[in-house]
C-alpha positions as CSV (number, residue, x, y, z in Angstrom):
1,X,277.5,2.0,-131.9
2,X,278.4,-1.6,-131.6
3,X,276.6,-3.2,-128.7
4,X,278.5,-5.1,-125.7
5,X,277.2,-8.6,-125.8
6,X,276.6,-8.7,-121.8
7,X,273.6,-6.1,-122.0
8,X,272.1,-7.7,-124.8
9,X,272.3,-10.9,-122.8
10,X,271.8,-10.2,-119.5
11,X,267.8,-9.3,-118.9
12,X,267.1,-11.3,-122.1
13,X,265.0,-14.6,-122.6
14,X,267.3,-16.8,-124.4
15,X,265.4,-19.3,-127.3
16,X,267.6,-21.7,-129.6
17,X,266.2,-21.9,-132.8
18,X,267.6,-25.2,-135.0
19,X,266.4,-27.8,-137.3
20,X,267.4,-31.3,-138.9
21,X,266.4,-32.8,-142.4
22,X,266.3,-36.2,-143.4
23,X,265.4,-37.7,-146.8
24,X,262.7,-40.4,-146.7
25,X,261.3,-43.5,-149.4
26,X,257.5,-43.2,-150.1
27,X,255.8,-46.4,-151.4
28,X,252.3,-45.3,-153.7
29,X,249.8,-48.1,-154.1
30,X,250.9,-48.5,-157.9
31,X,254.4,-50.0,-156.3
32,X,256.1,-46.9,-157.3
33,X,258.6,-45.1,-154.8
34,X,259.2,-41.6,-154.2
35,X,261.8,-39.7,-152.2
36,X,261.3,-36.7,-150.4
37,X,262.4,-34.3,-147.3
38,X,261.6,-34.6,-143.7
39,X,262.1,-32.1,-141.3
40,X,262.2,-31.4,-137.6
41,X,262.4,-28.3,-136.3
42,X,263.6,-27.6,-132.5
43,X,263.4,-24.8,-129.9
44,X,264.4,-24.6,-126.5
45,X,264.1,-21.7,-123.6
46,X,267.4,-22.0,-121.9
47,X,268.4,-20.0,-118.7
48,X,272.5,-19.8,-117.8
49,X,273.3,-21.5,-114.9
50,X,276.2,-23.2,-113.1
51,X,277.3,-26.4,-112.4
52,X,279.3,-27.7,-109.3
53,X,282.6,-26.4,-111.2
54,X,281.9,-23.5,-111.8
55,X,281.0,-24.1,-115.2
56,X,278.3,-21.8,-117.3
57,X,275.6,-24.8,-118.3
58,X,272.3,-24.6,-119.8
59,X,268.9,-25.2,-117.7
60,X,266.4,-26.2,-120.2
61,X,263.1,-24.5,-119.2
62,X,260.7,-25.5,-122.2
63,X,261.3,-27.1,-125.2
64,X,259.4,-28.2,-128.6
65,X,259.8,-30.2,-131.5
66,X,257.6,-30.6,-134.4
67,X,258.4,-32.8,-137.8
68,X,257.4,-31.5,-141.6
69,X,256.8,-33.6,-144.2
70,X,257.9,-32.2,-147.5
71,X,259.4,-29.8,-146.0
72,X,263.2,-28.0,-147.8
73,X,265.8,-27.2,-144.9
74,X,265.2,-23.3,-145.4
75,X,261.6,-23.9,-144.8
76,X,262.2,-25.9,-141.7
77,X,264.7,-23.3,-140.6
78,X,262.0,-20.7,-140.8
79,X,259.5,-22.7,-139.1
80,X,261.9,-23.1,-136.0
81,X,262.4,-19.3,-135.7
82,X,258.4,-18.7,-135.9
83,X,258.3,-21.5,-132.9
84,X,261.0,-19.6,-131.3
85,X,258.9,-16.1,-131.2
86,X,256.0,-18.0,-130.2
87,X,257.8,-19.1,-127.5
88,X,259.4,-16.3,-126.7
89,X,256.2,-14.8,-126.2
90,X,255.0,-17.0,-123.9
91,X,258.1,-16.7,-121.6
92,X,257.3,-13.3,-121.8
93,X,253.9,-13.3,-120.6
94,X,255.4,-15.5,-117.4
95,X,258.1,-13.1,-116.8
96,X,258.2,-9.4,-115.3
97,X,261.9,-8.9,-115.4
98,X,262.8,-9.8,-118.6
99,X,263.0,-7.2,-121.5
100,X,263.3,-8.7,-124.3
101,X,263.9,-12.1,-126.6
102,X,267.4,-13.5,-128.0
103,X,266.4,-15.8,-130.6
104,X,269.8,-17.7,-131.3
105,X,270.2,-19.7,-134.7
106,X,272.7,-21.2,-136.7
107,X,271.1,-20.7,-139.9
108,X,273.1,-17.4,-141.2
109,X,270.1,-17.0,-144.4
110,X,267.6,-16.7,-141.8
111,X,269.0,-14.4,-139.3
112,X,270.3,-11.8,-142.1
113,X,267.0,-11.5,-144.0
114,X,264.6,-11.4,-140.6
115,X,267.5,-9.0,-139.5
116,X,268.8,-6.9,-142.1
117,X,267.4,-8.1,-145.8
118,X,263.5,-8.1,-145.2
119,X,263.3,-4.2,-145.5
120,X,264.5,-4.1,-149.1
121,X,262.3,-6.9,-149.9
122,X,259.3,-5.2,-149.0
123,X,260.7,-2.1,-150.7
124,X,261.1,-3.9,-153.9
125,X,257.6,-6.1,-154.0
126,X,255.6,-6.8,-157.1
127,X,252.1,-8.0,-157.7
128,X,252.4,-8.8,-153.6
129,X,255.7,-11.0,-154.5
130,X,259.1,-9.8,-152.7
131,X,262.2,-9.8,-154.6
132,X,265.4,-10.1,-153.7
133,X,268.4,-9.8,-156.2
134,X,268.1,-13.1,-157.2
135,X,264.4,-13.5,-158.1
136,X,261.4,-14.4,-155.7
137,X,262.4,-14.4,-152.0
138,X,261.5,-18.3,-151.0
139,X,259.2,-18.6,-148.0
140,X,257.7,-15.6,-147.8
141,X,255.1,-16.5,-146.3
142,X,256.8,-17.8,-143.4
143,X,258.7,-14.7,-143.2
144,X,256.1,-12.5,-143.2
145,X,254.1,-14.5,-140.4
146,X,257.1,-14.1,-138.3
147,X,257.4,-10.0,-139.1
148,X,253.5,-10.1,-138.3
149,X,253.8,-12.2,-135.4
150,X,256.5,-9.9,-133.6
151,X,254.8,-7.1,-134.6
152,X,251.1,-8.2,-133.1
153,X,253.1,-9.6,-130.1
154,X,254.8,-6.4,-129.4
155,X,257.9,-8.2,-127.9
156,X,261.4,-6.5,-128.5
157,X,263.6,-9.4,-130.2
158,X,267.0,-9.6,-131.1
159,X,267.9,-12.2,-133.7
160,X,271.7,-13.7,-133.5
161,X,273.4,-16.3,-135.6
162,X,276.1,-18.6,-134.1
163,X,277.9,-21.1,-135.8
164,X,276.9,-24.8,-135.3
165,X,278.2,-28.0,-134.7
166,X,281.2,-26.5,-132.6
167,X,281.9,-29.3,-130.4
168,X,285.3,-30.1,-131.4
169,X,285.9,-26.5,-133.4
170,X,288.3,-23.4,-132.4
171,X,286.4,-21.9,-129.5
172,X,288.3,-18.6,-130.4
173,X,286.9,-18.5,-133.7
174,X,283.3,-19.3,-132.6
175,X,283.6,-16.3,-130.6
176,X,285.4,-13.7,-133.3
177,X,282.2,-14.8,-135.6
178,X,279.9,-14.3,-133.1
179,X,280.5,-10.6,-131.9
180,X,281.3,-9.6,-135.5
181,X,278.5,-11.2,-137.2
182,X,276.0,-9.9,-134.7
183,X,277.6,-6.0,-134.6
184,X,279.4,-6.8,-130.9
185,X,282.2,-4.7,-129.8
186,X,285.2,-6.9,-129.8
187,X,285.6,-7.3,-125.7
188,X,286.5,-9.7,-123.6
189,X,284.0,-12.6,-123.4
190,X,283.4,-14.6,-120.5
191,X,285.5,-18.0,-121.6
192,X,282.5,-20.4,-120.3
193,X,279.6,-18.2,-122.3
194,X,280.4,-19.5,-125.8
195,X,280.4,-23.1,-124.3
196,X,276.6,-22.0,-123.2
197,X,275.9,-20.9,-126.1
198,X,277.4,-24.4,-128.2
199,X,275.7,-26.7,-125.8
200,X,272.2,-25.2,-126.1
201,X,272.8,-25.3,-129.9
202,X,273.9,-28.7,-129.9
203,X,271.0,-30.1,-127.7
204,X,268.5,-28.8,-130.2
205,X,270.1,-29.9,-133.2
206,X,271.1,-33.5,-131.5
207,X,266.8,-33.7,-130.7
208,X,265.5,-32.7,-134.0
209,X,268.2,-35.3,-135.6
210,X,266.6,-37.7,-133.2
211,X,263.0,-37.3,-133.7
212,X,263.7,-38.3,-137.4
213,X,264.5,-41.8,-136.4
214,X,261.4,-44.2,-136.9
215,X,259.0,-44.6,-135.7
216,X,258.5,-40.8,-135.0
217,X,258.2,-39.7,-139.0
218,X,255.7,-42.7,-140.0
219,X,253.3,-41.8,-136.9
220,X,253.5,-38.1,-138.2
221,X,252.5,-38.8,-141.9
222,X,249.8,-36.4,-143.0
223,X,247.1,-38.0,-144.5
224,X,247.3,-35.6,-148.1
225,X,251.2,-36.3,-148.3
226,X,250.7,-39.0,-150.8
227,X,248.4,-36.5,-153.0
228,X,250.9,-33.8,-152.6
229,X,254.0,-35.7,-154.0
230,X,252.1,-37.4,-156.5
231,X,250.4,-34.1,-157.7
232,X,254.5,-32.9,-158.2
233,X,255.8,-35.8,-159.9
234,X,252.8,-34.7,-162.3
235,X,254.2,-31.1,-162.6
236,X,252.0,-29.1,-160.1
237,X,253.9,-26.0,-159.1
238,X,252.7,-24.1,-156.3
239,X,251.4,-20.9,-157.3
240,X,253.3,-17.7,-155.2
241,X,250.2,-16.2,-153.3
242,X,249.7,-12.5,-153.5
243,X,250.5,-10.8,-150.6
244,X,250.0,-7.1,-151.6
245,X,247.3,-6.3,-148.6
246,X,248.6,-8.3,-145.7
247,X,252.2,-6.8,-146.5
248,X,250.4,-2.8,-147.1
249,X,249.2,-3.4,-144.0
250,X,252.3,-4.7,-141.6
251,X,253.8,-1.7,-140.1
252,X,257.3,-2.2,-140.6
253,X,258.5,0.4,-139.3
254,X,257.2,-0.9,-135.8
255,X,258.9,-4.0,-136.3
256,X,261.9,-2.4,-137.1
257,X,261.7,-0.8,-133.8
258,X,261.3,-3.8,-131.9
259,X,263.9,-6.0,-133.5
260,X,266.3,-2.8,-132.8
261,X,267.2,-1.8,-136.4
262,X,265.7,1.5,-135.8
């Protein structure tokens, strides 16, 4: 049976997760240059409020941004969700009236992976590596860390996908997509609610992009970065770790129950 979106968001803690990425050039001691990706993850705990005109607006209770060097976009989106799980857990400890955490992201592949595909991936584990239809699952250490922490925390978590970068887009299309992709019943939506989602997501998107401007990136450059990039130029490929014992000890039924899939 389809859920009503009002029920899902009435007693939940809303955590918005997003990430931005940019290309950066680094110079080595021998004068050579190389390019690599820098990402910034962002998470924001938002509460629905009204302004003096009656518009629904987000009040940001807490937010956190982290820069990761030599990081792909997909990895950054998952790291943002991992940080959202941690922020949501802290928020749950501070509230005795909320029943669950809503994690909202515009990364469809991350949400579907954690909500829908993870169970099939685990069923198709070989030598401690999860496999999907196109081969080994990318960023599986981050994915498994998210699953593990949700199980350990014991919080009820709901994953929702929304379309990103919607400032000037058709709101009705946004609403239809939101309801359909997240299994909600088609119902009349408070016209103020989509704006709350859009404004919250846009805030995290904008601030994470702003964090990637100088001098923020240089200030966070890790000491091992140059050695890591040199190793990759020389053909080093990071091995996929055998996670057999870790996966076998995960209580996947509990995870399925906590994220509302059972």
